[in-house]
C-alpha positions in Angstrom: -76.8 78.7 27.9 -76.2 78.0 24.6 -74.6 81.1 23.9 -72.3 80.6 26.9 -71.3 77.2 25.4 -70.1 78.6 22.6 -68.5 81.4 23.9 -66.1 79.0 25.8 -65.1 76.7 22.7 -64.5 79.4 20.4 -60.7 80.2 21.8 -59.5 76.6 20.9 -59.9 76.7 17.5 -57.1 79.4 16.2 -55.1 77.5 18.5 -55.2 74.1 16.4 -54.9 75.8 13.2 -51.6 77.1 14.2 -50.1 74.0 15.5 -51.4 72.5 12.1 -49.1 75.0 10.5 -46.5 74.7 12.4 -46.7 71.0 11.9 -46.6 71.4 7.9 -43.8 74.3 7.7 -41.2 72.2 10.1 -42.3 68.9 7.3 -41.6 70.8 4.6 -38.3 72.5 6.2 -36.9 69.1 6.9 -38.0 67.8 3.6 -36.2 70.7 2.0 -32.9 70.6 4.0 -32.8 66.6 3.1 -32.9 67.3 -0.8 -30.5 69.9 -0.3 -28.0 67.8 1.5 -28.2 64.9 -1.0 -27.8 67.3 -4.0 -24.7 68.5 -2.4 -23.1 64.7 -1.4 -24.5 63.8 -5.2 -22.2 66.9 -6.6 -19.3 65.9 -4.0 -19.5 62.4 -5.4 -19.6 63.4 -8.9 -16.4 65.7 -8.1 -14.8 62.3 -6.7 -15.3 60.3 -9.4 -14.3 62.8 -12.0 -11.1 63.4 -9.9 -10.3 59.8 -9.8 -10.8 59.1 -13.2 -8.2 62.2 -14.3 -6.0 60.7 -11.8 -5.9 57.4 -13.4 -6.1 58.5 -17.0 -2.8 60.4 -16.0 -1.4 57.0 -14.5 -2.2 55.2 -17.6 -0.6 57.5 -19.7 2.7 57.5 -17.9 2.4 53.5 -17.9 2.2 53.9 -22.0 4.9 56.2 -22.2 7.3 54.2 -19.9 6.4 50.7 -22.2 6.8 52.7 -25.2 10.1 53.6 -24.2 11.0 50.0 -23.2 9.2 48.1 -25.6 12.1 47.2 -28.0 14.3 46.1 -24.5 11.9 44.2 -23.5 11.5 42.4 -27.0 14.5 41.3 -27.1 14.9 40.4 -23.3 12.3 37.6 -24.3 14.0 36.5 -27.5 17.5 36.1 -25.7 15.3 34.0 -22.9 13.9 31.5 -25.4 17.0 30.8 -27.4 18.5 30.1 -23.8 15.9 27.5 -23.1 16.2 26.2 -26.7 19.7 25.8 -26.6 19.5 23.8 -22.9 17.0 21.7 -24.4 19.3 20.9 -27.4 22.6 20.1 -24.7 20.0 17.8 -22.7 19.1 15.8 -26.1 22.6 15.5 -27.2 23.7 14.0 -23.9 21.3 11.6 -24.5 18.1 12.6 -23.0 15.1 11.8 -25.4 12.6 14.4 -25.2 10.0 12.1 -24.5 11.5 11.3 -21.1 10.9 14.7 -20.0 7.1 13.9 -19.9 5.2 12.5 -16.8 6.1 9.2 -16.6 3.2 6.6 -17.1 2.0 4.4 -13.8 3.0 0.9 -13.5 0.5 -1.3 -14.2 0.7 -4.6 -11.6 -0.8 -7.1 -11.8 0.5 -10.7 -13.0 -1.3 -10.3 -16.5 -0.1 -6.6 -17.2 1.9 -7.7 -20.1 -1.4 -8.0 -21.8 -1.6 -4.3 -22.2 1.4 -4.2 -24.2 -0.5 -5.5 -27.0 -3.4 -3.2 -25.6 -1.4 0.1 -25.9 0.1 -0.6 -29.5 -1.1 1.3 -32.5 -0.4 1.1 -36.3 2.8 3.8 -35.7 4.1 1.1 -32.9 4.9 -1.6 -35.6 6.5 0.3 -38.2 10.2 -0.5 -37.3 12.1 -1.5 -40.6 13.6 -4.2 -38.9 11.7 -6.2 -36.4 8.2 -5.7 -38.3 9.0 -4.9 -41.9 11.8 -7.3 -42.2 13.4 -4.9 -44.6 16.7 -7.2 -44.3 19.9 -7.2 -46.1 23.1 -9.3 -45.9 26.8 -8.1 -46.4 27.7 -11.7 -45.8 25.2 -14.6 -46.7 26.2 -18.4 -47.0 22.7 -18.9 -48.4 24.0 -22.5 -49.9 25.1 -23.9 -46.1 21.5 -25.3 -45.9 21.1 -27.2 -49.5 20.9 -30.4 -48.2 17.7 -32.4 -45.8 18.6 -30.5 -42.3 17.6 -32.1 -39.0 18.9 -28.9 -36.9 20.1 -25.6 -37.9 21.9 -24.2 -35.0 21.7 -20.1 -34.9 24.6 -18.9 -32.9 24.2 -14.9 -31.8 27.9 -13.7 -31.8 29.7 -10.4 -31.3 31.7 -9.5 -34.5 34.7 -8.9 -32.1 34.6 -12.6 -30.5 36.5 -14.6 -33.7 38.1 -16.7 -30.4 34.7 -17.8 -29.4 33.6 -18.7 -32.6 36.6 -20.7 -33.1 36.0 -22.4 -29.8 32.9 -23.3 -31.1 34.2 -24.7 -34.8 36.8 -26.8 -33.2 34.3 -28.6 -31.0 30.8 -29.1 -30.9 30.5 -27.0 -34.4 32.8 -29.3 -35.8 29.7 -32.1 -35.8 28.0 -31.9 -39.1 26.9 -35.1 -39.5 25.6 -38.0 -36.6 23.0 -40.7 -36.3 22.0 -40.2 -39.8 21.3 -36.5 -39.4 23.0 -33.0 -41.1 23.7 -30.3 -38.4 24.2 -26.8 -40.0 25.9 -24.2 -37.3 25.7 -20.3 -38.4 27.1 -17.5 -36.7 24.5 -14.4 -36.7 26.1 -10.9 -37.0 25.4 -7.3 -37.8 27.2 -4.5 -39.6 30.7 -3.2 -37.9 31.8 0.5 -38.0 35.7 -0.5 -37.8 36.7 -1.1 -41.7 39.8 -3.6 -40.2 37.4 -5.7 -38.2 34.6 -6.1 -41.1 37.8 -6.8 -43.5 39.0 -9.9 -40.6 35.1 -10.8 -40.5 34.7 -11.4 -44.6 38.0 -13.4 -44.6 36.6 -15.4 -41.8 33.7 -16.1 -43.9 35.4 -17.0 -46.6 37.3 -19.5 -44.9 34.3 -21.1 -43.0 31.4 -20.5 -44.7 29.2 -20.2 -41.6 28.6 -16.0 -41.2 25.1 -14.6 -41.8 25.9 -10.7 -41.4 22.9 -8.5 -41.4 22.7 -4.7 -42.6 22.0 -3.0 -38.9 24.5 -2.0 -36.5 25.4 -4.7 -34.4 24.9 -3.8 -30.5 23.5 -5.0 -27.3 20.2 -3.4 -28.0 20.1 -4.5 -31.3 19.9 -8.2 -30.2 16.1 -8.6 -31.2 17.0 -7.5 -34.6 19.2 -10.4 -34.8 17.4 -13.1 -33.6 14.2 -11.7 -36.1 16.7 -11.4 -39.0 17.5 -15.5 -38.0 13.9 -16.5 -38.5 14.0 -14.2 -41.6 16.9 -16.4 -42.9 15.4 -19.7 -42.0 11.9 -18.8 -43.9 13.9 -18.0 -46.9 17.0 -20.2 -47.5 16.6 -23.1 -44.9 12.5 -23.7 -44.7 13.2 -27.5 -45.1 14.6 -28.1 -41.8 13.0 -29.8 -39.2 14.5 -28.0 -36.1 15.8 -24.4 -35.0 18.3 -23.7 -32.1 19.1 -20.4 -31.1 22.1 -20.4 -28.9 24.9 -17.7 -27.6 28.5 -17.5 -28.2 29.1 -18.7 -24.5 26.9 -21.7 -25.0 28.7 -25.1 -25.0 26.2 -28.1 -26.7 26.4 -31.8 -26.3 25.3 -31.7 -29.8 25.2 -35.8 -29.7 22.9 -35.6 -27.0 20.9 -33.0 -28.8 20.5 -34.9 -32.0 19.2 -38.3 -30.5 16.8 -36.5 -28.7 15.4 -34.5 -31.4 15.6 -37.9 -33.7 13.6 -39.5 -30.7 11.2 -36.5 -31.0 10.5 -36.4 -34.4 11.6 -39.9 -36.1 9.1 -38.6 -38.9 10.0 -35.3 -39.1 6.1 -34.0 -38.5 6.4 -32.5 -34.6 4.9 -29.0 -34.4 4.1 -26.4 -32.0 7.7 -27.5 -30.3 9.5 -24.2 -28.7 11.6 -26.1 -25.9 13.5 -24.2 -23.1 13.8 -23.4 -19.5 11.2 -21.4 -19.1 10.9 -18.0 -16.8 7.5 -17.3 -15.2 6.6 -14.2 -13.2 9.4 -12.5 -14.0 9.5 -8.2 -14.7 11.7 -5.7 -16.0 14.4 -4.6 -13.9 14.1 -1.3 -12.3 17.8 -0.4 -10.9 19.4 2.0 -13.0 22.9 0.6 -12.8 21.7 -3.1 -13.8 22.8 -4.4 -17.2 18.8 -5.2 -17.8 17.3 -1.9 -17.0 14.1 -0.8 -18.1 12.6 2.6 -17.0 9.3 2.6 -16.7 8.6 5.0 -19.6 9.6 2.2 -21.7 7.6 -0.5 -20.3 5.2 0.6 -18.0 3.9 -2.8 -16.7 5.2 -4.9 -13.7 5.4 -8.1 -15.5 6.7 -10.3 -18.7 4.9 -13.2 -20.2 6.5 -16.2 -19.7 9.4 -16.8 -22.0 12.4 -18.7 -22.6 16.3 -18.0 -21.1 18.4 -17.1 -23.7 21.2 -19.4 -23.5 19.1 -21.9 -25.8 15.6 -22.9 -27.2 15.0 -25.4 -29.7 12.1 -25.0 -32.2 10.2 -26.8 -35.0 10.3 -25.5 -38.0 6.5 -24.5 -37.8 7.1 -22.6 -34.6 10.0 -20.1 -36.6 7.4 -19.6 -39.0 4.9 -18.7 -36.7 7.0 -16.5 -34.5 8.3 -14.7 -37.8 5.0 -13.4 -38.8 4.0 -12.5 -35.8 6.9 -10.0 -35.1 5.1 -8.2 -37.9 2.6 -7.2 -35.5 4.4 -7.1 -32.1 6.0 -3.5 -31.5 9.8 -3.5 -31.0 11.5 -4.6 -27.6 15.2 -4.8 -27.0 15.5 -7.9 -24.8 15.3 -10.8 -27.4 14.7 -13.5 -25.4 11.2 -11.6 -24.0 10.5 -10.5 -27.2 10.9 -13.5 -29.5 9.7 -16.3 -26.9 7.7 -13.9 -24.6 5.5 -11.5 -26.8 5.8 -12.9 -29.9 4.7 -16.2 -28.7 2.0 -15.3 -27.1 0.7 -13.3 -30.3 1.3 -16.2 -32.5 -0.3 -18.7 -30.1 2.7 -20.7 -29.4 3.4 -21.9 -25.9 6.4 -23.2 -24.2 7.6 -26.7 -23.3 10.2 -26.5 -20.4 13.1 -28.8 -20.7 13.1 -32.5 -19.0 15.6 -33.4 -16.2 19.0 -33.5 -17.4 18.3 -31.0 -20.6 19.2 -27.8 -18.6 22.3 -26.2 -18.2 25.0 -26.1 -15.8 28.1 -23.7 -15.6 31.3 -24.8 -17.1 32.9 -24.8 -13.5 36.1 -26.9 -12.9 34.6 -28.8 -9.7 32.2 -31.9 -10.8 32.8 -30.8 -14.6 32.4 -34.5 -15.8 29.0 -35.0 -13.8 27.8 -31.4 -15.0 28.3 -32.6 -18.7 26.5 -36.0 -18.0 23.5 -34.3 -16.4 23.2 -31.2 -19.2 22.5 -30.7 -22.7 23.8 -27.2 -22.6 26.7 -25.7 -20.4 27.9 -22.2 -20.4 30.8 -20.0 -20.1 29.2 -16.8 -19.1 32.1 -15.4 -17.4 35.5 -15.4 -19.1 37.6 -17.4 -16.4 35.1 -20.5 -17.4 36.2 -20.4 -21.2 39.4 -22.3 -19.9 37.0 -25.2 -19.2 35.8 -25.8 -22.8 37.8 -28.1 -24.1 38.0 -30.3 -21.4 34.2 -30.4 -21.2 34.2 -31.2 -24.9 36.8 -34.0 -24.2 34.4 -35.4 -21.5 31.4 -35.0 -23.9 32.9 -37.2 -26.5 34.0 -39.8 -23.9 30.5 -40.4 -22.6 29.2 -41.0 -26.0 32.3 -42.9 -26.8 33.1 -40.7 -30.0 36.7 -41.0 -30.6 
């Protein structure tokens, strides 16, 4: 039986071997085909990369040839473009557009105390103004002996050089009162330089005739009023440092000089009053942002919403010590062209001087024809701020003299 079993199993072995061999051959064949195909694809990729590189190199060579050919023309065009830009900038500057205005304007700083940042934002370069900070004043005309006597009140009158008639009105009325109730009063007109020689010749003659003009060495203009005010303080320190009081007024202001002198004598019978800045006070005011406004201030010039408290500029009264404090404070306060804000606002704040509001009857009224006599009796200062009010000046002065029983 054993023999028979061997005979049965023998035929299966050759078939298994053949099957194994076939499988091995198939695997080897597939692997070989895979490697051959991969090699062919690698060769194709290499050829493709080579072809792309050649095309790229050829394109770059073409671009370089074109660039080299047109480079001189391109350089010339660039230079012309720059020249055009510079010409446009020069043209804008020449018509009064400063380069600084092209910059982004700083955001407005809001708040009732926003003006404090005016000091915080000041650096050493901001306080190098030749006149308002460094006080490099010279005098074209200087009546330096006008204040030789003991003086109760020096009145500094800001005046436009062209307004001779207004100065004459003052000289013929309240400016003619140089002594009252035992007190000396000295009125002086503050002017600055003019470019019209004929006008300057007239001013020189006017000064020789009246001995009441101080003329500074800077151009007289509306935006230089701060220079005028600081120059007035400068003159006081140098030539009239023994006065008890200084009053600053504009040339459109009529003063009841008798009322003023009596008030100052009551305020300072011994001449020892200090820290006295007396005026009609503006509170919580800010810059005008309307472009056609006379006092327009752009945000680039003053990026704060409020001013400090300050005096209305038609008239304010200072004790001598206040003039000295304001004068020295101006060295550390950067220039601002609105003189009332600068002197009685910023400089006063820097000096630690506080305004005192005018009492009832010490404010001002306009020189209106209607109720003129009544207005005269209720005001220390009267304003002819509009041209048509000038015609009432003489009548108002006569009413003032009559009220004080002055012949």
